[in-house]
C-alpha positions, 0 to 999 in steps of 0.5 A: 472672394475665394481664399487660397492657401499654398503651404507645405506643398498643398493647395486649399481653398476657403469656400465662398458663399454659394449660389442657390441651386448651383452645383456647389450648393447641391454638391455640399448637401450631398457631401454633408448627408454622406458624412452624416450617414457614415457617422464620421462628421466633425461633431463625432470627431470632436467627441472622440479621445484626443489621441484618437482624434489627433491621429484621424484628423484630416491632414491636407495632401500635396496638390497633384498627389495620387491617392486611392479612393473607395466610392460610396455614393453618386452625387446629384452633380454626377460625380462619385463621392468617396473616402480614402483610408486616412480621413473623415474627408470626402473626395469628389471624383468624376466618372466613378460609381458607388463600389468603384475603387479608383486612383485619383489626383488631388486638385483642390481641397476645402478643408473646412467643408471636409471635401476635396475635388480630385481628377479621375486617373484609373479604376483599380477595382470596378463597381458591379454597376460599371459597364465599360463596354458600353462607352462609345466615345474615345474622349469619355472620362476626359471631356466634360460633356458626359458622365455616365457612358459606363452606366446602363441606361436603366441605372441612369434613369434610376439615378435621376429619380433619386436626384429628384427625390434628394432635391425635394428632400434637401431644398423644398423645406417640406415634410415628407408627407407633403411630397408625393412618391416620385414617378419613374424617370421617362427615358429618351427614345434616343440615348445617343445621336440625340443632340440637335445642337453642338457648340464646339469652340477653340481658344485664341493664340497666346497673347490674343487677349491682350489689347493692342495698347497693352503690347510693348511693341504696339503690334497687332494681335498674333495669329495662329501658327498651328490649328488649335484644339477645337472641341470642348472643355477638359473636365474640371479645367478651362482647357479645350480638348480636341474633339473630332466627333461627338456620338451624342450629336445627331448624324447631321451635326456630327457631319457638320462638326467634321466639316467645320473643323476642316474649314477652320483649318483651311481658313485659320489665317482669318481668325485672330482670336478664339471662336465658338462654332454653331452646329444646329440641326434643321429639318425639312418635312415633305409629303412622300408624293412630293419629294423634290431632289435634295438641294442645299442652301448656303448660309447667311454670309458672316458679319464679323470678319474675325469670326467668319461662320462660313459653312460647307454645303449642309449634309442630308440624312433622311427618314421615311415615315409613311406619310412624309420624308424628313431631310435633316441638315445643319446650320452654322449661322446663328441668325439663320432659321431652324425648323423643328417638328413635334408631332403635327406642330412646326416650330421655327427659331433662329438657329442660335436661340434657345430650343430644346436640344433633344427632339426625340423626347419632345413628343412624349414630353409634351404628351405627358404635360397635355395629359396631366395639365388638367385633373385626371377626372376631367371629361369635357373635351375642351373646358372653358379654361385659360392657360398662361404660359410664362417664360414661353419662349417661341411657344412650345407649350402654348402651341402644343397645349392650345387645343385644351384651352379656350384661350392661351397667353404666352409671355416672355421677356425676350422680344425675339422669342415672342416674334418667333412664337407669333410666327409659329402661331401663324405657321400652325394655323392658330387663332390670333385672338385666342392664342396670344403672345406678349413681351413682359418681364417676370416682375409684371408678368400677370399685368401683361396677362391682364392687358389682354383683357382676359383678367380683371385689371382693377383687382388687387395685385392682378388677382383673378376677378373670380377665383372660384370659377377655376378658370386659369392654369399657369405653366412655368418654365424658368431658367436654371436659377428658378423664379424670384420672390417677386414672381412667386408672390405675384403667382400666389396672389393670382391664385391660379387653379393649377400650376405646371412647373417645368424645370431644367434645375430640379433643385431650384424647382424644389425650392420654389415649389416648397414656397408655393406649397407653404403659401409663401415665405415667412414675413411676405404678408406681414404688411397686407391688409386684412382679408375679407374674412377678417383674417390676417394674410398668410402666416408661416408656421414658426415651429417644426419647419415642416412646411405647414402653415397656420392660415392664409389665403392660398397654397398648393398641393403637389399632385405629381412629380416626375423626371424626364431624361433630356440628356442621356449619358449626363447627370442632367434631369428635367423635372415636371411638377403638377400643383393643385390649389387647395387654399 
């Protein structure tokens, strides 16, 4: 548990154990690297003259006091890292850039870890990179949604390339010669107006979280006496700020936000607690010669009287490509069906389910994976190969990559996702005997593949019956936490010819890719029987820590690494790693 200290007007915390791949772990790595690079870390302080050391040692500021900070670096979390004039201590200030001199407010100090979280107040001296005229949102620098509206888009893409570089340097445990040069970040065709899903929320009235039995007078939950703020969190807090418009949303969901805010105000008496609103874009594509008159369809009636997701008539925005017209509307019911088009493919999903929120980049994104999932010199139009799409969701990769493979198998732990994938297979006219989907846990994901009889179910631990025929390719797209050890160990035993690892968290991706390149973690194979060649199972080199192994059954080479900007104006970057088996 985090320990807090209030003494002499200041507020400090002792950092609790951080989760792998979390923002806290990533931020700490950047802070330590910055302290080391500026040569003012604790080790140097300890070697200094005692009088000089006493003068320069960090003394906590009073909480909420204001200080001047010069920003030295931009962290992978999207925050500026800088120093005041009096310490060897890093200040983390959002909405800042290297070269900025800013006024900041002290919030929380981690003295033992040599950093402080601070709120941004104002710019005293702007960085040459700062372009405040580019900002399009009046809530920027307060709302927690965007970090980089004041940064040119080319500089955003360059920064996200460095995020990927630092992720593999800090978290893969690989030597630099095992990490290829990272490609330039692929930009989004839309830098604003791209988000197809927004989920603004509002908090309940004071006392609404107290159960009836906990109220002294036994009264019902109190109602609202005025319209609460409806929007998103204030940066660094748990307070909701009122947001009337969000320029990174598509036209349809922005219009929906305005109408939903009005509806909540008109129906406020129906709410006894806070609620999260759903605004999901859906698209209707009609051939140009068959364009009907637009007609709105009502949403499904609400099931929860405390959270009535009543919707206005959907709005319409129309684009007119040469062969069809697209009509875009919004949905507020999470159980209603949304429609997305990616090139010639159609995808249906429950509006509340996960699907990528930037449709504009999905075509170049899937095109890139399609052109890299097979080796560069592959000339056969459709080689005899099998794709296993783990964490397949509603079938985005299984379906868009299906023309490249003789058989494709999607596996996901979510039954509803597999139901959507099966529906999308039918919608896109794919053969159900060559494109299959099954529900399965990551812990037995390859056993699920074996159940389709494309793999030998009797081989040791689900290994392919002939691992020399170069038949299988595995695509991984896990949640932010990445893959667990059980999955990675199975994957190495399975020995796929190639692996494509897609991730919304490049730091856990780097960690997992490092395991695959090294052929496992130390001690994984200690209890294995001898291999057929008489050698003990994989052993990790104990010296050097450079990611090289002495011997083993299989490992992988990183063929390429590249980032994709799914969320312009924010610090997030999607990573794609292509791996080739070499063991």
